One Martini backbone bead per residue (centre of mass of N, CA, C, O) as a GRO file, in nm:
protein
  337
    1UNK     BB    1   1.703   0.661  -2.641
    2UNK     BB    2   1.589   0.781  -2.359
    3UNK     BB    3   1.673   1.038  -2.128
    4UNK     BB    4   1.695   0.982  -1.779
    5UNK     BB    5   1.651   1.041  -1.473
    6UNK     BB    6   1.751   0.938  -1.133
    7UNK     BB    7   1.562   0.818  -0.839
    8UNK     BB    8   1.625   0.730  -0.501
    9UNK     BB    9   1.445   0.565  -0.237
   10UNK     BB   10   1.568   0.551   0.090
   11UNK     BB   11   1.606   0.328   0.387
   12UNK     BB   12   1.492   0.230   0.679
   13UNK     BB   13   1.302   0.048   0.856
   14UNK     BB   14   1.036   0.255   0.911
   15UNK     BB   15   1.125   0.571   0.805
   16UNK     BB   16   0.922   0.697   0.557
   17UNK     BB   17   0.943   0.658   0.240
   18UNK     BB   18   0.647   0.671   0.136
   19UNK     BB   19   0.596   0.972   0.191
   20UNK     BB   20   0.805   1.080  -0.011
   21UNK     BB   21   0.679   0.941  -0.257
   22UNK     BB   22   0.417   1.107  -0.251
   23UNK     BB   23   0.547   1.379  -0.306
   24UNK     BB   24   0.685   1.304  -0.578
   25UNK     BB   25   0.410   1.232  -0.720
   26UNK     BB   26   0.329   1.554  -0.728
   27UNK     BB   27   0.540   1.583  -0.953
   28UNK     BB   28   0.629   1.700  -1.241
   29UNK     BB   29   0.811   1.444  -1.424
   30UNK     BB   30   0.753   1.206  -1.212
   31UNK     BB   31   0.821   0.853  -1.198
   32UNK     BB   32   0.659   0.635  -0.976
   33UNK     BB   33   0.685   0.355  -0.838
   34UNK     BB   34   0.571   0.104  -0.695
   35UNK     BB   35   0.599   0.038  -0.355
   36UNK     BB   36   0.625  -0.282  -0.395
   37UNK     BB   37   0.868  -0.205  -0.577
   38UNK     BB   38   1.197  -0.332  -0.572
   39UNK     BB   39   1.511  -0.243  -0.699
   40UNK     BB   40   1.755  -0.514  -0.666
   41UNK     BB   41   1.999  -0.530  -0.877
   42UNK     BB   42   2.230  -0.397  -0.706
   43UNK     BB   43   2.215  -0.508  -0.382
   44UNK     BB   44   2.198  -0.784  -0.432
   45UNK     BB   45   2.308  -1.075  -0.433
   46UNK     BB   46   2.484  -1.085  -0.736
   47UNK     BB   47   2.490  -0.809  -0.821
   48UNK     BB   48   2.638  -0.517  -0.916
   49UNK     BB   49   2.812  -0.473  -0.665
   50UNK     BB   50   2.941  -0.759  -0.672
   51UNK     BB   51   3.049  -0.738  -0.957
   52UNK     BB   52   3.249  -0.511  -0.905
   53UNK     BB   53   3.416  -0.650  -0.688
   54UNK     BB   54   3.512  -0.892  -0.885
   55UNK     BB   55   3.616  -0.701  -1.139
   56UNK     BB   56   3.788  -0.480  -0.953
   57UNK     BB   57   3.858  -0.501  -0.637
   58UNK     BB   58   3.876  -0.856  -0.659
   59UNK     BB   59   4.040  -0.978  -0.885
   60UNK     BB   60   3.983  -1.294  -1.056
   61UNK     BB   61   3.922  -1.573  -1.225
   62UNK     BB   62   3.725  -1.690  -1.021
   63UNK     BB   63   3.548  -1.439  -0.939
   64UNK     BB   64   3.466  -1.331  -1.220
   65UNK     BB   65   3.329  -1.586  -1.320
   66UNK     BB   66   3.129  -1.625  -1.087
   67UNK     BB   67   2.982  -1.349  -1.112
   68UNK     BB   68   2.864  -1.387  -1.396
   69UNK     BB   69   2.705  -1.647  -1.345
   70UNK     BB   70   2.528  -1.534  -1.107
   71UNK     BB   71   2.402  -1.302  -1.262
   72UNK     BB   72   2.260  -1.477  -1.476
   73UNK     BB   73   2.082  -1.630  -1.272
   74UNK     BB   74   1.937  -1.381  -1.157
   75UNK     BB   75   1.804  -1.287  -1.418
   76UNK     BB   76   1.619  -1.537  -1.444
   77UNK     BB   77   1.463  -1.481  -1.178
   78UNK     BB   78   1.364  -1.185  -1.261
   79UNK     BB   79   1.220  -1.223  -1.528
   80UNK     BB   80   0.931  -1.418  -1.543
   81UNK     BB   81   0.866  -1.599  -1.795
   82UNK     BB   82   0.773  -1.859  -1.598
   83UNK     BB   83   0.518  -1.699  -1.460
   84UNK     BB   84   0.313  -1.954  -1.450
   85UNK     BB   85   0.075  -2.161  -1.421
   86UNK     BB   86   0.205  -2.296  -1.129
   87UNK     BB   87   0.487  -2.162  -1.087
   88UNK     BB   88   0.430  -1.892  -0.921
   89UNK     BB   89   0.351  -2.043  -0.653
   90UNK     BB   90   0.685  -2.129  -0.622
   91UNK     BB   91   0.798  -1.856  -0.641
   92UNK     BB   92   1.016  -1.644  -0.459
   93UNK     BB   93   0.962  -1.419  -0.680
   94UNK     BB   94   0.763  -1.113  -0.780
   95UNK     BB   95   0.973  -0.938  -0.954
   96UNK     BB   96   0.899  -0.909  -1.285
   97UNK     BB   97   1.102  -0.744  -1.506
   98UNK     BB   98   0.997  -0.794  -1.790
   99UNK     BB   99   0.719  -0.648  -1.738
  100UNK     BB  100   0.843  -0.372  -1.624
  101UNK     BB  101   1.051  -0.364  -1.905
  102UNK     BB  102   0.913  -0.419  -2.187
  103UNK     BB  103   1.044  -0.707  -2.240
  104UNK     BB  104   1.388  -0.622  -2.191
  105UNK     BB  105   1.555  -0.734  -1.957
  106UNK     BB  106   1.703  -0.982  -2.077
  107UNK     BB  107   1.825  -0.853  -2.324
  108UNK     BB  108   1.988  -0.626  -2.175
  109UNK     BB  109   2.143  -0.819  -1.986
  110UNK     BB  110   2.289  -0.981  -2.208
  111UNK     BB  111   2.432  -0.739  -2.333
  112UNK     BB  112   2.590  -0.665  -2.082
  113UNK     BB  113   2.750  -0.927  -2.052
  114UNK     BB  114   2.880  -0.919  -2.336
  115UNK     BB  115   3.039  -0.653  -2.281
  116UNK     BB  116   3.213  -0.777  -2.040
  117UNK     BB  117   3.310  -0.989  -2.218
  118UNK     BB  118   3.591  -1.131  -2.380
  119UNK     BB  119   3.589  -1.451  -2.314
  120UNK     BB  120   3.478  -1.796  -2.404
  121UNK     BB  121   3.517  -2.132  -2.261
  122UNK     BB  122   3.584  -2.466  -2.237
  123UNK     BB  123   3.678  -2.625  -1.919
  124UNK     BB  124   3.864  -2.756  -1.659
  125UNK     BB  125   3.654  -2.616  -1.409
  126UNK     BB  126   3.597  -2.678  -1.067
  127UNK     BB  127   3.461  -2.434  -0.899
  128UNK     BB  128   3.148  -2.473  -0.965
  129UNK     BB  129   3.106  -2.727  -0.781
  130UNK     BB  130   3.059  -2.562  -0.510
  131UNK     BB  131   2.759  -2.457  -0.625
  132UNK     BB  132   2.646  -2.718  -0.648
  133UNK     BB  133   2.463  -2.960  -0.607
  134UNK     BB  134   2.520  -3.263  -0.473
  135UNK     BB  135   2.419  -3.432  -0.709
  136UNK     BB  136   2.582  -3.311  -0.943
  137UNK     BB  137   2.860  -3.336  -0.818
  138UNK     BB  138   2.851  -3.644  -0.783
  139UNK     BB  139   2.804  -3.721  -1.084
  140UNK     BB  140   3.070  -3.601  -1.187
  141UNK     BB  141   3.257  -3.780  -1.018
  142UNK     BB  142   3.164  -4.043  -1.138
  143UNK     BB  143   3.242  -3.981  -1.431
  144UNK     BB  144   3.544  -3.936  -1.368
  145UNK     BB  145   3.624  -4.202  -1.188
  146UNK     BB  146   3.455  -4.444  -1.330
  147UNK     BB  147   3.430  -4.330  -1.654
  148UNK     BB  148   3.659  -4.139  -1.754
  149UNK     BB  149   3.548  -3.843  -1.790
  150UNK     BB  150   3.707  -3.560  -1.925
  151UNK     BB  151   3.425  -3.368  -1.914
  152UNK     BB  152   3.305  -3.353  -1.620
  153UNK     BB  153   3.464  -3.063  -1.532
  154UNK     BB  154   3.333  -2.895  -1.736
  155UNK     BB  155   3.327  -2.536  -1.798
  156UNK     BB  156   3.259  -2.221  -1.817
  157UNK     BB  157   3.500  -1.975  -1.922
  158UNK     BB  158   3.540  -1.643  -1.811
  159UNK     BB  159   3.671  -1.340  -1.951
  160UNK     BB  160   3.722  -1.063  -1.717
  161UNK     BB  161   3.829  -0.716  -1.646
  162UNK     BB  162   3.643  -0.435  -1.593
  163UNK     BB  163   3.741  -0.159  -1.730
  164UNK     BB  164   3.419  -0.096  -1.847
  165UNK     BB  165   3.198  -0.114  -1.627
  166UNK     BB  166   3.067   0.168  -1.597
  167UNK     BB  167   2.991   0.215  -1.890
  168UNK     BB  168   2.801  -0.045  -1.919
  169UNK     BB  169   2.619   0.008  -1.675
  170UNK     BB  170   2.499   0.274  -1.771
  171UNK     BB  171   2.382   0.172  -2.035
  172UNK     BB  172   2.198  -0.041  -1.908
  173UNK     BB  173   2.031   0.137  -1.702
  174UNK     BB  174   1.934   0.348  -1.901
  175UNK     BB  175   1.782   0.145  -2.080
  176UNK     BB  176   1.599   0.026  -1.865
  177UNK     BB  177   1.456   0.295  -1.775
  178UNK     BB  178   1.343   0.355  -2.068
  179UNK     BB  179   1.149   0.074  -2.019
  180UNK     BB  180   0.958   0.170  -1.819
  181UNK     BB  181   0.617   0.124  -1.797
  182UNK     BB  182   0.534   0.406  -1.624
  183UNK     BB  183   0.599   0.592  -1.839
  184UNK     BB  184   0.544   0.913  -1.939
  185UNK     BB  185   0.548   1.171  -2.157
  186UNK     BB  186   0.664   1.389  -1.916
  187UNK     BB  187   0.909   1.235  -1.836
  188UNK     BB  188   1.235   1.285  -1.651
  189UNK     BB  189   1.199   1.102  -1.382
  190UNK     BB  190   1.300   0.805  -1.232
  191UNK     BB  191   1.141   0.625  -0.959
  192UNK     BB  192   1.278   0.434  -0.690
  193UNK     BB  193   1.303   0.155  -0.456
  194UNK     BB  194   1.577   0.047  -0.299
  195UNK     BB  195   1.837   0.045  -0.491
  196UNK     BB  196   1.997   0.159  -0.266
  197UNK     BB  197   2.217   0.174  -0.024
  198UNK     BB  198   2.228   0.376   0.258
  199UNK     BB  199   2.537   0.318   0.333
  200UNK     BB  200   2.637   0.347  -0.005
  201UNK     BB  201   2.531   0.556  -0.239
  202UNK     BB  202   2.783   0.648  -0.396
  203UNK     BB  203   2.827   0.392  -0.560
  204UNK     BB  204   2.549   0.384  -0.721
  205UNK     BB  205   2.573   0.657  -0.871
  206UNK     BB  206   2.791   0.550  -1.084
  207UNK     BB  207   2.572   0.372  -1.258
  208UNK     BB  208   2.478   0.660  -1.349
  209UNK     BB  209   2.453   0.943  -1.534
  210UNK     BB  210   2.176   1.058  -1.366
  211UNK     BB  211   2.176   1.082  -1.009
  212UNK     BB  212   1.974   1.034  -0.708
  213UNK     BB  213   1.940   1.047  -0.334
  214UNK     BB  214   1.701   0.955  -0.079
  215UNK     BB  215   1.736   0.954   0.278
  216UNK     BB  216   1.538   0.822   0.533
  217UNK     BB  217   1.460   0.943   0.855
  218UNK     BB  218   1.403   0.835   1.210
  219UNK     BB  219   1.285   0.787   1.498
  220UNK     BB  220   1.362   0.496   1.666
  221UNK     BB  221   1.105   0.465   1.838
  222UNK     BB  222   0.904   0.463   1.594
  223UNK     BB  223   1.030   0.234   1.440
  224UNK     BB  224   0.990   0.020   1.656
  225UNK     BB  225   0.681   0.051   1.697
  226UNK     BB  226   0.598  -0.008   1.408
  227UNK     BB  227   0.718  -0.294   1.387
  228UNK     BB  228   0.564  -0.413   1.636
  229UNK     BB  229   0.264  -0.332   1.526
  230UNK     BB  230   0.233  -0.451   1.245
  231UNK     BB  231   0.386  -0.746   1.285
  232UNK     BB  232   0.540  -1.035   1.353
  233UNK     BB  233   0.708  -1.048   1.093
  234UNK     BB  234   0.826  -0.756   1.101
  235UNK     BB  235   0.947  -0.777   1.385
  236UNK     BB  236   1.153  -0.999   1.316
  237UNK     BB  237   1.308  -0.839   1.103
  238UNK     BB  238   1.376  -0.585   1.273
  239UNK     BB  239   1.419  -0.746   1.600
  240UNK     BB  240   1.310  -1.025   1.706
  241UNK     BB  241   1.132  -0.906   1.948
  242UNK     BB  242   1.394  -0.724   2.042
  243UNK     BB  243   1.533  -0.436   2.153
  244UNK     BB  244   1.835  -0.513   2.144
  245UNK     BB  245   1.840  -0.571   1.840
  246UNK     BB  246   1.760  -0.292   1.742
  247UNK     BB  247   2.000  -0.138   1.860
  248UNK     BB  248   2.221  -0.294   1.713
  249UNK     BB  249   2.120  -0.240   1.427
  250UNK     BB  250   2.121   0.067   1.433
  251UNK     BB  251   2.420   0.106   1.497
  252UNK     BB  252   2.531  -0.049   1.253
  253UNK     BB  253   2.405   0.130   1.038
  254UNK     BB  254   2.539   0.396   1.126
  255UNK     BB  255   2.840   0.296   1.114
  256UNK     BB  256   2.789   0.211   0.785
  257UNK     BB  257   2.731   0.508   0.709
  258UNK     BB  258   2.776   0.730   0.456
  259UNK     BB  259   2.809   1.098   0.546
  260UNK     BB  260   2.908   1.235   0.315
  261UNK     BB  261   2.910   1.500   0.129
  262UNK     BB  262   2.652   1.515  -0.134
  263UNK     BB  263   2.477   1.658  -0.395
  264UNK     BB  264   2.316   1.359  -0.455
  265UNK     BB  265   2.255   1.355  -0.135
  266UNK     BB  266   1.965   1.315   0.087
  267UNK     BB  267   1.894   1.379   0.420
  268UNK     BB  268   1.567   1.295   0.549
  269UNK     BB  269   1.338   1.397   0.782
  270UNK     BB  270   1.032   1.293   0.853
  271UNK     BB  271   0.946   1.508   1.066
  272UNK     BB  272   0.995   1.753   0.880
  273UNK     BB  273   0.777   1.688   0.668
  274UNK     BB  274   0.544   1.724   0.881
  275UNK     BB  275   0.636   1.987   1.078
  276UNK     BB  276   0.820   2.129   0.817
  277UNK     BB  277   0.702   2.134   0.525
  278UNK     BB  278   0.788   2.392   0.361
  279UNK     BB  279   1.095   2.378   0.418
  280UNK     BB  280   1.130   2.090   0.309
  281UNK     BB  281   1.046   2.151   0.021
  282UNK     BB  282   1.272   2.349  -0.046
  283UNK     BB  283   1.494   2.139  -0.010
  284UNK     BB  284   1.385   1.951  -0.233
  285UNK     BB  285   1.394   2.143  -0.474
  286UNK     BB  286   1.696   2.201  -0.463
  287UNK     BB  287   1.795   1.911  -0.496
  288UNK     BB  288   1.619   1.862  -0.774
  289UNK     BB  289   1.619   2.119  -0.950
  290UNK     BB  290   1.341   2.278  -0.891
  291UNK     BB  291   1.036   2.423  -0.909
  292UNK     BB  292   0.746   2.480  -0.731
  293UNK     BB  293   0.557   2.458  -0.990
  294UNK     BB  294   0.587   2.139  -1.015
  295UNK     BB  295   0.381   2.127  -0.769
  296UNK     BB  296   0.066   2.037  -0.886
  297UNK     BB  297  -0.026   1.807  -0.638
  298UNK     BB  298  -0.060   1.933  -0.368
  299UNK     BB  299  -0.172   1.708  -0.121
  300UNK     BB  300  -0.288   1.453  -0.271
  301UNK     BB  301  -0.087   1.222  -0.121
  302UNK     BB  302   0.032   1.441   0.095
  303UNK     BB  303  -0.060   1.512   0.439
  304UNK     BB  304   0.071   1.645   0.721
  305UNK     BB  305  -0.176   1.634   0.908
  306UNK     BB  306  -0.223   1.324   0.889
  307UNK     BB  307   0.086   1.247   0.981
  308UNK     BB  308   0.088   1.329   1.287
  309UNK     BB  309  -0.008   1.044   1.394
  310UNK     BB  310   0.312   0.927   1.339
  311UNK     BB  311   0.403   1.103   1.576
  312UNK     BB  312   0.492   0.958   1.873
  313UNK     BB  313   0.398   0.646   1.904
  314UNK     BB  314   0.578   0.552   2.149
  315UNK     BB  315   0.390   0.666   2.381
  316UNK     BB  316   0.177   0.406   2.322
  317UNK     BB  317   0.350   0.189   2.395
  318UNK     BB  318   0.324  -0.093   2.593
  319UNK     BB  319   0.657  -0.087   2.633
  320UNK     BB  320   0.840   0.153   2.804
  321UNK     BB  321   1.110   0.008   2.860
  322UNK     BB  322   1.202  -0.006   2.568
  323UNK     BB  323   1.206   0.300   2.514
  324UNK     BB  324   1.414   0.374   2.735
  325UNK     BB  325   1.645   0.210   2.610
  326UNK     BB  326   1.661   0.372   2.350
  327UNK     BB  327   1.710   0.650   2.484
  328UNK     BB  328   1.981   0.562   2.610
  329UNK     BB  329   2.138   0.424   2.347
  330UNK     BB  330   1.988   0.653   2.125
  331UNK     BB  331   1.992   0.962   2.198
  332UNK     BB  332   2.110   1.112   1.932
  333UNK     BB  333   1.829   1.010   1.759
  334UNK     BB  334   1.639   1.147   1.947
  335UNK     BB  335   1.364   1.347   1.955
  336UNK     BB  336   1.235   1.673   2.058
  337UNK     BB  337   0.867   1.635   2.054
   0.00000   0.00000   0.00000
């Protein structure tokens, strides 16, 4: 297995993460995933962060068993093995990881689960019934109460202690990244989008042998205007088409973001990348521990002059009363540009 470094590009909605990805794409030895692909395995519900919580932080027989079962179900959904016509037309998820990771996603995921498991056996274990659909739960109760089926409530019971969770998680993710389809011959660092939550990137760093994270920030007025102008759908996700919602969301995100200094986490201001390009690059080189000579395709994918058009777009926003409200309630985050 080849050993690669890992870099995550994270940020808040419409904060400018794509621009930083373009700059990283210009660096020799960095393999940047397609911007449409977000590696959700860590942060999604029932993913690795939740798995750690149930196996280590809040261990119990019920929670640890439930976490393993739900993680296995999520792996099947991400797999994409059955994503053939007409199935994929009705599939809720489009990031089919088996094809993204050299058809080894399911294999490596199953090996990971097996490493975490201590023992498994069938027993009358009723707690999974709470997660079953009403039909299956009802049918099992019928079997138990009317037909006296003693096996009706039987489910797989997994015994997991989580003592070596970090060890096996690192082995799993290192193996997975080594099989990323877009890796080229000279690749040293695999770059993904939104793998870590920007709120607590420190936690996700522990899951990799050698990882860093760049969190991109932006003037909230431009974030709001971008979301509102993008489309009705994006506006609803961003703030429900109400500026008050945006302000509440922004404050909540900031209040829940761990901003402790960490050598492997860089908070990068989008406006600095555009308006103070050369100095921002130096900061980026230092953080990534590379020399400027690695930047062999400079300005091929990101030209700061072109991106100046995206600075201060809130000034042309149709409803300036919304902008004034953001300036009032989020004054400390608004830039004087």
